[in-house]
C-alpha positions, 0 to 999 in steps of 0.5 A: 436215804429219808425223803422230806414229806414236801416233796410233792406239789400241792395239786400234783397231777395237774403240775404233773400234766402240764409239766409231760405235756410235750406239745405245751412245753415245746411250745413253750420252749420254742417261744422262750427261746425267741423272746428271752435274749442274754442278761434279761431280767425274767419275771415267771408268773405262777412258776408250777414245776419250775420248768418255764423258769429254767427254760427261761434261764437257759435262753440267757436270762440273768436272773428270773423271779419264779412267783407261786401263791401255793405254800405246798409248791414253794419246797418243791421248787427250792429243790428243783432249783437246787438239783438243777444247780441254778438257784443263784440265778432265781429268785422264789417269791410266795405270794399272788401274782396279781398283787406282787410287788417286785424289786426291779424292773423285768424286760420278760414276763412269761408263765401260763394261767391260761383256762379256756376262753379266760374264764378261769384263772388269772392270766389277765390280772396277773399280766396287768399287775406285772405290767407296772413293773415292765421295762419300756419294750418289754416282752410278753411271752403269752401275747394274745388270747382268741376265744372261738365259739361253734356249735356242735353235736356232743356225747351226752352218754355215758354208763347208758345214761344222759348226762347235760353237763359242761364239760372238756373236750381233751383232745388227744381223747378221740371218744370226747370229740365233739361234730362240728356243725358250724364255722368257729367265730371269733367271741373276744380277743385280749392283748396281754401287753397292754392293760386289760381293764374291761374283763366282761365278755358280751356277745350276740353272734350270727352263726351259719350252720354248715352241716346236718344234724342235731345240735346239743352243745355250744363249744368255747374254745381258744389260742394263744400267740406268743411274742414270736407269733407262733400259734398253740391251740389245745394240747393234753393239759392245755387250753382244751374246749369247753362244751356247755350243754343245751337243748337238741335242736335240729339243724339243716345247712344254712339255718341260723342260730344267734347266741348269746354268751356273756361272763368275766374273764377270770371270775369263774363259771359263776359269771357265764350265762349263755342262750340260742334260739334258733331263727326261722325261715 
């Protein structure tokens, strides 16, 4: 049987990785089951594979608006909803979720457009826009995002060479795990149940080393709090920590470091600046 050439996602690997990431998707499934009620009108921002849309329907939603920006994902979404016999309860919208207009108010806003530390992706601006169409008392699936910072000893050696680069720390690859040399410090908290107009992060934080070692990386990590107060950190395809490279500093227990981090959330790495200084004893 011939197959249409459009049966693929534009960013196939990324969408597929999110779909098969069981820890991530099961966490969203539980939160959706605890959030969506019978006959709710739901919007799924950045529908991707469509799995969250269908989980919302399974949880009792009457209708879901599945919004997707990438035109190459629209065909596969329609096909996925067709073969799962839910097309009559899903309205697929091709458009920018940060600007889209909805035809009616919604009971629940779901969707995952999270990138670590909220540096990239558009979770804030997308949610801000959809809050305009939220009913009074509407439930926001991702209620909060917290960003943390700690100091680490980071593996910079690959193939016998040294790479001082921004890198990701995938939790399922043990060889990529850094050694923490301090406790985590909170640098920002974003509450998605209200409009967020100030997207600037500009923090100077005092961090105390709690282990001896060589500090050569600043680690940014994050944690999502869902509407049912369950939490999710880093998984295979979600929210994995970012390591920012730095010149090596030797630390003893109790040494104090001042770390300055500045960026605009949802505006990309081009806005990111950071520095670290070690205080003399």
